[in-house]
MIVO-427369 format. One record per residue (C-alpha): residue in three letters; x, y, z. Coordinates in steps of 0.02 Angstrom, whole numbers, plus 50000, padded with zeros to 5 digits. Layout:
residues N
PT residuo    xx    yy    zz
PT     ALA     X     Y     Z
...
end
This chain:
residues 506
PT residuo    xx    yy    zz
PT     MET 56819 53911 54863
PT     SER 56700 53864 54942
PT     TYR 56595 54020 55005
PT     ALA 56486 54143 54878
PT     LYS 56361 54303 54924
PT     LEU 56286 54394 54791
PT     ARG 56114 54514 54794
PT     SER 55937 54504 54800
PT     VAL 55797 54590 54845
PT     GLY 55654 54545 54984
PT     LEU 55464 54629 54991
PT     VAL 55372 54672 55144
PT     GLY 55228 54764 55133
PT     VAL 55278 54885 54968
PT     ARG 55438 54903 55010
PT     GLY 55595 54809 54964
PT     HIS 55730 54768 55063
PT     LEU 55938 54719 55011
PT     VAL 55943 54516 55052
PT     GLU 56123 54462 55038
PT     VAL 56124 54300 54961
PT     GLU 56261 54206 55055
PT     ALA 56287 53984 55026
PT     ASP 56439 53894 55103
PT     VAL 56477 53752 55027
PT     ALA 56562 53609 55143
PT     ASN 56628 53445 55168
PT     GLY 56510 53337 55237
PT     LEU 56337 53222 55217
PT     PRO 56240 53290 55062
PT     LEU 56126 53399 55139
PT     VAL 56047 53576 55124
PT     ILE 56018 53702 55233
PT     LEU 55905 53851 55211
PT     SER 55920 53994 55353
PT     GLY 55841 54189 55370
PT     LEU 55657 54149 55418
PT     PRO 55628 54078 55246
PT     ASP 55449 54039 55216
PT     THR 55366 53893 55150
PT     ALA 55394 53944 54969
PT     LEU 55586 53972 54988
PT     HIS 55620 53820 55097
PT     GLU 55548 53719 54951
PT     ALA 55651 53805 54834
PT     ARG 55803 53705 54897
PT     ASP 55738 53535 54784
PT     TRP 55683 53631 54623
PT     VAL 55843 53746 54625
PT     ARG 55924 53568 54611
PT     ALA 55812 53521 54471
PT     ALA 55851 53693 54385
PT     ILE 56025 53689 54410
PT     VAL 56062 53492 54374
PT     ASN 55927 53509 54194
PT     SER 56012 53661 54148
PT     GLY 56199 53549 54138
PT     GLN 56296 53616 54282
PT     HIS 56325 53503 54406
PT     TRP 56263 53498 54582
PT     PRO 56353 53485 54711
PT     ASN 56324 53334 54855
PT     ARG 56387 53412 54982
PT     ARG 56333 53511 55135
PT     ILE 56252 53663 55086
PT     THR 56208 53818 55196
PT     VAL 56106 53944 55109
PT     ASN 56083 54102 55233
PT     LEU 56002 54270 55179
PT     LEU 56017 54422 55284
PT     PRO 55990 54511 55337
PT     ALA 55885 54360 55458
PT     ALA 55759 54456 55576
PT     LEU 55669 54522 55378
PT     PRO 55531 54417 55340
PT     LYS 55580 54330 55157
PT     SER 55461 54278 55063
PT     GLY 55406 54204 54888
PT     SER 55491 54128 54768
PT     GLY 55603 54279 54697
PT     PHE 55745 54228 54761
PT     ASP 55784 54062 54665
PT     LEU 55921 54152 54528
PT     ALA 56016 54208 54664
PT     VAL 56008 54076 54781
PT     ALA 56057 53960 54616
PT     CYS 56237 54062 54586
PT     ALA 56263 54091 54741
PT     VAL 56278 53892 54774
PT     LEU 56336 53869 54602
PT     ALA 56485 53997 54648
PT     GLY 56510 53946 54836
PT     ALA 56572 53760 54744
PT     GLY 56689 53842 54642
PT     GLU 56592 53810 54485
PT     LEU 56550 53987 54417
PT     PRO 56641 54131 54451
PT     LEU 56565 54290 54532
PT     ALA 56665 54448 54465
PT     ALA 56533 54494 54341
PT     LEU 56378 54509 54453
PT     GLN 56464 54582 54579
PT     ASP 56358 54753 54656
PT     VAL 56194 54654 54547
PT     VAL 56027 54606 54596
PT     VAL 55981 54467 54525
PT     ILE 55782 54411 54528
PT     GLY 55710 54277 54448
PT     GLU 55617 54128 54508
PT     LEU 55657 53957 54430
PT     GLY 55565 53824 54379
PT     LEU 55596 53644 54355
PT     ASP 55689 53618 54178
PT     GLY 55805 53759 54219
PT     SER 55678 53927 54147
PT     VAL 55652 54085 54222
PT     GLN 55494 54136 54277
PT     PRO 55435 54288 54314
PT     VAL 55354 54379 54488
PT     ARG 55256 54468 54591
PT     GLY 55341 54652 54667
PT     VAL 55486 54681 54536
PT     LEU 55428 54867 54519
PT     PRO 55467 54899 54719
PT     MET 55618 54770 54711
PT     VAL 55716 54866 54578
PT     LEU 55700 55025 54653
PT     ALA 55733 55012 54807
PT     ALA 55882 54918 54731
PT     ALA 55933 55100 54635
PT     GLN 55869 55191 54822
PT     ALA 56014 55076 54896
PT     GLY 56136 55159 54748
PT     ILE 56149 54977 54643
PT     ARG 56122 55014 54445
PT     ARG 56125 54874 54380
PT     VAL 56002 54708 54393
PT     VAL 55978 54569 54322
PT     VAL 55769 54495 54309
PT     PRO 55649 54390 54223
PT     LEU 55627 54415 54030
PT     ALA 55455 54438 54071
PT     ASN 55497 54581 54199
PT     ALA 55604 54682 54112
PT     ALA 55479 54799 54044
PT     GLU 55432 54845 54207
PT     ALA 55624 54859 54286
PT     ALA 55654 54976 54152
PT     LEU 55546 55115 54236
PT     ILE 55658 55147 54344
PT     PRO 55777 55260 54284
PT     GLY 55944 55279 54313
PT     LEU 55964 55069 54327
PT     THR 56052 54958 54194
PT     VAL 55923 54809 54171
PT     ARG 55967 54666 54084
PT     ALA 55846 54496 54057
PT     THR 55894 54316 54067
PT     ASP 55748 54193 54020
PT     THR 55827 54041 54092
PT     LEU 55960 53996 54215
PT     HIS 56088 53915 54074
PT     ARG 56102 54103 54001
PT     LEU 56143 54172 54139
PT     VAL 56307 54054 54186
PT     SER 56337 54081 54006
PT     PHE 56361 54277 54045
PT     VAL 56454 54250 54198
PT     ARG 56579 54151 54128
PT     GLY 56577 54248 53971
PT     GLY 56472 54126 53851
PT     GLY 56342 54256 53775
PT     PRO 56239 54435 53828
PT     LEU 56097 54428 53908
PT     LEU 55937 54505 53849
PT     ASP 55901 54687 53853
PT     PRO 55730 54758 53886
PT     PRO 55574 54741 53754
PT     ASP 55571 54902 53635
PT     GLU 55388 54956 53642
PT     PRO 55259 55080 53616
PT     PRO 55159 55133 53749
PT     PRO 55011 55064 53729
PT     GLU 54876 55215 53705
PT     LEU 54758 55259 53883
PT     ASP 54597 55190 53902
PT     ARG 54474 55323 53968
PT     GLY 54356 55187 53988
PT     PRO 54141 55218 53979
PT     ASP 54074 55387 53930
PT     LEU 54002 55507 54015
PT     CYS 53905 55568 53895
PT     ASP 53829 55374 53877
PT     VAL 53695 55434 54016
PT     VAL 53537 55523 54024
PT     GLY 53454 55640 54122
PT     GLN 53519 55626 54298
PT     GLU 53607 55828 54303
PT     ALA 53589 55786 54488
PT     GLY 53684 55641 54489
PT     ARG 53832 55693 54333
PT     ARG 53849 55855 54450
PT     ALA 53895 55759 54612
PT     VAL 53992 55651 54492
PT     GLU 54134 55824 54440
PT     VAL 54118 55892 54613
PT     ALA 54175 55730 54674
PT     ALA 54293 55693 54553
PT     ALA 54366 55897 54570
PT     GLY 54403 55877 54761
PT     SER 54430 55685 54762
PT     HIS 54271 55675 54873
PT     HIS 54189 55515 54954
PT     LEU 54018 55474 54876
PT     ALA 53858 55412 54918
PT     MET 53718 55381 54775
PT     LEU 53534 55319 54826
PT     GLY 53399 55240 54715
PT     PRO 53301 55126 54621
PT     PRO 53367 55006 54498
PT     GLY 53398 55080 54336
PT     ALA 53427 55246 54384
PT     GLY 53588 55265 54336
PT     LYS 53710 55245 54482
PT     THR 53842 55101 54426
PT     MET 53843 55182 54245
PT     LEU 53906 55360 54362
PT     ALA 54016 55293 54470
PT     ARG 54089 55171 54324
PT     ARG 54123 55331 54215
PT     LEU 54209 55433 54408
PT     PRO 54379 55383 54341
PT     SER 54342 55448 54151
PT     ILE 54370 55611 54197
PT     LEU 54469 55590 54334
PT     PRO 54667 55666 54280
PT     ASP 54810 55541 54259
PT     LEU 54927 55501 54362
PT     ASP 55098 55602 54382
PT     ASP 55275 55511 54403
PT     ALA 55242 55462 54586
PT     ALA 55079 55422 54591
PT     ALA 55114 55311 54416
PT     LEU 55238 55207 54515
PT     GLU 55160 55233 54687
PT     VAL 54990 55110 54595
PT     THR 55108 55035 54468
PT     ALA 55163 54945 54603
PT     LEU 55057 54900 54734
PT     HIS 54960 54794 54540
PT     SER 55156 54731 54533
PT     ILE 55142 54641 54693
PT     ALA 54968 54584 54675
PT     GLY 55008 54496 54516
PT     ALA 54896 54628 54428
PT     LEU 54975 54716 54293
PT     PRO 54884 54719 54109
PT     PRO 55004 54641 53981
PT     GLY 55078 54772 53876
PT     ALA 55055 54925 54003
PT     PRO 55190 54909 54150
PT     LEU 55165 55087 54190
PT     LEU 54970 55126 54247
PT     ARG 54919 55283 54208
PT     ARG 54731 55297 54234
PT     PRO 54668 55326 54386
PT     PRO 54637 55116 54442
PT     LEU 54417 55070 54470
PT     GLN 54393 54924 54607
PT     SER 54219 54867 54615
PT     PRO 54220 54691 54725
PT     HIS 54069 54583 54726
PT     HIS 53948 54632 54874
PT     THR 54006 54454 54947
PT     ALA 54188 54510 54952
PT     SER 54292 54452 55128
PT     VAL 54371 54574 55234
PT     PRO 54526 54526 55197
PT     ALA 54491 54546 55013
PT     LEU 54424 54713 55031
PT     VAL 54569 54768 55149
PT     GLY 54693 54636 55129
PT     GLY 54736 54501 55222
PT     GLY 54843 54324 55159
PT     SER 54946 54199 55288
PT     GLY 55129 54276 55360
PT     LEU 55143 54445 55260
PT     ALA 54979 54502 55204
PT     ARG 54942 54556 55025
PT     PRO 54868 54723 54962
PT     GLY 54636 54713 54936
PT     ALA 54529 54810 54809
PT     VAL 54562 54948 54963
PT     SER 54751 54966 54932
PT     LEU 54703 54951 54719
PT     ALA 54614 55065 54718
PT     HIS 54734 55175 54773
PT     ARG 54729 55354 54679
PT     GLY 54563 55300 54590
PT     VAL 54388 55223 54637
PT     LEU 54336 55096 54737
PT     PHE 54162 55077 54700
PT     LEU 54042 54958 54823
PT     ASP 53881 54939 54713
PT     GLU 53749 54856 54827
PT     ALA 53843 54930 54980
PT     PRO 53691 54862 55109
PT     GLU 53721 54705 55060
PT     LEU 53925 54707 55116
PT     SER 53954 54586 55266
PT     PRO 53941 54725 55413
PT     ARG 54123 54704 55448
PT     ALA 54183 54749 55277
PT     LEU 54111 54903 55272
PT     GLU 54148 54937 55463
PT     ALA 54312 54877 55400
PT     MET 54312 55024 55271
PT     ARG 54345 55181 55419
PT     GLN 54503 55188 55440
PT     PRO 54580 55167 55281
PT     LEU 54445 55293 55224
PT     GLU 54531 55450 55364
PT     GLU 54690 55401 55362
PT     GLY 54735 55344 55176
PT     THR 54819 55196 55231
PT     VAL 54774 54985 55258
PT     ASN 54900 54928 55431
PT     LEU 54854 54744 55444
PT     ARG 54939 54642 55577
PT     ARG 55008 54454 55542
PT     THR 55116 54326 55639
PT     ASN 55274 54404 55551
PT     GLY 55246 54565 55565
PT     GLU 55179 54736 55512
PT     THR 55135 54794 55347
PT     SER 55052 54951 55258
PT     PHE 54962 54986 55108
PT     PRO 54944 55149 55037
PT     ALA 54742 55175 54998
PT     ARG 54708 55341 54952
PT     ILE 54552 55350 54881
PT     GLN 54390 55411 54806
PT     LEU 54232 55272 54891
PT     VAL 54088 55294 54780
PT     LEU 53941 55167 54900
PT     ALA 53756 55141 54775
PT     ALA 53604 55094 54877
PT     ASN 53442 55024 54836
PT     PRO 53330 55114 54928
PT     CYS 53259 54966 55009
PT     ALA 53283 54749 55001
PT     CYS 53141 54752 54865
PT     ALA 53212 54850 54754
PT     LYS 53072 54852 54639
PT     PRO 53129 54969 54492
PT     ALA 52968 55083 54493
PT     GLY 53034 55175 54634
PT     ASP 52911 55201 54787
PT     LEU 52754 55168 54734
PT     ALA 52782 54978 54692
PT     CYS 52889 54951 54862
PT     GLU 52808 54808 54954
PT     CYS 52951 54837 55116
PT     SER 52879 54912 55262
PT     PRO 52950 55089 55370
PT     LEU 53026 54975 55482
PT     ALA 53132 54869 55346
PT     ARG 53178 55001 55244
PT     ARG 53248 55109 55389
PT     ARG 53310 54926 55456
PT     TYR 53394 54876 55253
PT     LEU 53483 55068 55239
PT     GLY 53541 55058 55425
PT     ARG 53680 54943 55368
PT     LEU 53766 55064 55312
PT     SER 53813 55157 55470
PT     GLY 53797 55320 55532
PT     PRO 54007 55322 55549
PT     LEU 54016 55246 55387
PT     LEU 53907 55382 55293
PT     ASP 53969 55536 55386
PT     ARG 54155 55515 55315
PT     VAL 54067 55520 55141
PT     ASP 54071 55701 55077
PT     ILE 53928 55698 54948
PT     GLN 53744 55597 54996
PT     VAL 53643 55605 54851
PT     ARG 53458 55542 54778
PT     LEU 53427 55467 54611
PT     GLU 53237 55461 54538
PT     PRO 53204 55353 54420
PT     LEU 53215 55443 54226
PT     THR 53055 55460 54152
PT     ALA 52969 55442 53970
PT     ALA 53001 55606 53889
PT     THR 53205 55597 53981
PT     LEU 53229 55415 53884
PT     LEU 53137 55464 53722
PT     ASP 53190 55632 53685
PT     GLU 53261 55624 53525
PT     HIS 53363 55774 53565
PT     ALA 53443 55794 53716
PT     ALA 53642 55779 53742
PT     SER 53726 55738 53877
PT     GLU 53932 55816 53901
PT     PRO 54080 55693 53829
PT     SER 54187 55653 53967
PT     SER 54310 55755 53905
PT     VAL 54222 55918 53904
PT     VAL 54191 55851 54111
PT     ALA 54361 55803 54153
PT     ASP 54453 55996 54052
PT     ARG 54336 56070 54224
PT     VAL 54390 55945 54295
PT     ALA 54587 55927 54300
PT     THR 54555 56165 54313
PT     ALA 54491 56136 54473
PT     ARG 54623 56016 54538
PT     ALA 54763 56139 54483
PT     ALA 54688 56273 54569
PT     ALA 54656 56166 54734
PT     ALA 54842 56095 54708
PT     ALA 54913 56279 54676
PT     ARG 54818 56337 54853
PT     TRP 54871 56201 54971
PT     ALA 55050 56172 54882
PT     GLY 55147 56222 55021
PT     HIS 55066 56116 55135
PT     GLY 55097 55938 55029
PT     TRP 54905 55924 54997
PT     ARG 54837 55849 54802
PT     SER 54656 55877 54856
PT     ASN 54544 55969 54914
PT     ALA 54496 55798 55021
PT     GLU 54619 55804 55115
PT     VAL 54630 55967 55179
PT     PRO 54594 55969 55373
PT     GLY 54446 56037 55466
PT     ALA 54552 56125 55570
PT     VAL 54660 56206 55437
PT     LEU 54492 56296 55353
PT     ARG 54427 56347 55512
PT     ALA 54567 56452 55546
PT     PRO 54586 56609 55511
PT     ALA 54654 56606 55347
PT     TRP 54518 56507 55286
PT     ARG 54394 56533 55383
PT     LEU 54242 56581 55280
PT     PRO 54138 56733 55348
PT     ARG 53991 56721 55473
PT     ARG 53867 56797 55326
PT     THR 53942 56640 55211
PT     LEU 53885 56509 55321
PT     GLY 53695 56542 55364
PT     SER 53628 56398 55328
PT     VAL 53776 56264 55400
PT     ARG 53762 56375 55539
PT     GLN 53574 56326 55565
PT     LEU 53616 56169 55567
PT     LEU 53739 56146 55678
PT     GLU 53648 56228 55800
PT     ARG 53511 56124 55779
PT     GLY 53607 55969 55818
PT     GLN 53569 55922 55610
PT     LEU 53755 55901 55548
PT     SER 53897 55827 55664
PT     ALA 54073 55915 55674
PT     ARG 54154 55837 55547
PT     GLY 54013 55844 55426
PT     TYR 54052 56038 55446
PT     ASP 54249 56000 55393
PT     ARG 54150 55900 55270
PT     VAL 54030 56014 55177
PT     LEU 54175 56134 55173
PT     ARG 54282 56040 55082
PT     VAL 54138 56033 54980
PT     ALA 54120 56207 54951
PT     TRP 54288 56237 54908
PT     THR 54281 56107 54796
PT     ILE 54102 56214 54698
PT     SER 54211 56361 54691
PT     ASP 54359 56318 54616
PT     LEU 54239 56232 54465
PT     ALA 54187 56395 54453
PT     GLY 54336 56481 54444
PT     ARG 54311 56580 54606
PT     SER 54472 56622 54731
PT     ARG 54338 56589 54909
PT     PRO 54215 56488 54896
PT     ASN 54017 56608 54909
PT     GLU 53841 56571 54992
PT     GLY 53787 56465 54842
PT     ASP 53931 56386 54850
PT     VAL 53905 56325 55048
PT     CYS 53731 56293 55014
PT     GLU 53740 56187 54870
PT     ALA 53884 56082 54979
PT     THR 53743 56067 55124
PT     GLU 53609 56024 54991
PT     LEU 53773 55877 54913
PT     ARG 53767 55840 55108
PT     ARG 53620 55833 55152
PT     GLY 53540 55689 55025
PT     GLU 53625 55587 55136
PT     VAL 53555 55410 55144
PT     ARG 53439 55380 55280
end
């Protein structure tokens, strides 16, 4: 036999595509030709696949070998095709019968010694195989638990090429995915650690209940970072669909924690203020990889010292905030990553950032305006809640009887409010108030009475609130109403939403 064909999976962004790996072994000068739009890593695979086959005790055919990856127009990247290429070459040379691998997807990277190494993105790969009707997959042992998350698939694992060859020849079984108990969910730091700052705690609770973006301004030590890092602790666990989305993104980025393949908690990403645009929104040569924005999908993206980020990085956030996706064009094609996030911005009031606050500030009014001016109006206009935190007083810090609500209590209120919003918007496909278009909230079915909108109406007439700002006030008002257990916002809810919006960073 001089021709053989196996199936594998390639990734483009977060979507997997079935790839047929063909091998033709013909007479002629020893040569390996690889076609089908492969990247540099795949071109180099010709050398280490040969070494892996020889070091696994198999015979390498010293003939003209042509390996083709179909469909040819689909960009192929990474080393996940190594195992399929090795088996196809051996089968094309007549060394390996492929009956046992019919209608099986084979994924894995090969080491020079024939060991099978884990690859990134196994979860979206096997999901694509399942959606295409494939029911059996072979993956590296280190990826087996991740692949087994997809229901309806028979997952088998191998740690070496020799083990897979022996199985195909009927000489031994493959490995089963490890049966490990699911780890306990870590909710992270608790809100009870935060002393005082009732306004900040309220803003965080409202933001969590409605998936609203949040900006906090205050001097160092006021609690901005503590509050932001505790926001995920009051968010509900991810449902099955969201957990698969989030896990797939982290799998592609190689960021899955060991022993916990399915991520059930909303992620928190906190890139340093020196982060570049590609690190923030995604990038890379060839086909782009996800950045911090996409890794925070269905979770929180916290930008501490936000004015210190480069203007290009900050402005690159505007499109993901509006659309919930990141669309990147590179030389090998366009890639889209989901980015439905909660953005949290934290900023000092000025560059000197004296802990004592305004009294000790050495910056001129112009310097303060320039510093906060790095957060542009269009970016802040997309942030629903904007609050100012004052330094803690000595009485608050030294109060022996002061007690703050733990995250578990606040999380119960948040879960109830989110359930109310999800039930209200279920027919439209929205999960939270933050996703509802302003046009819907202004439509007759959901429009609030004039007397309820008195304070907002005045701000609109004075030009102190934009049309986008008005829509966001309405969204926050609905969230406050859900937290209070009301079916519709009242005048007090709208006033509080306006105050949360009007505490904007200036």
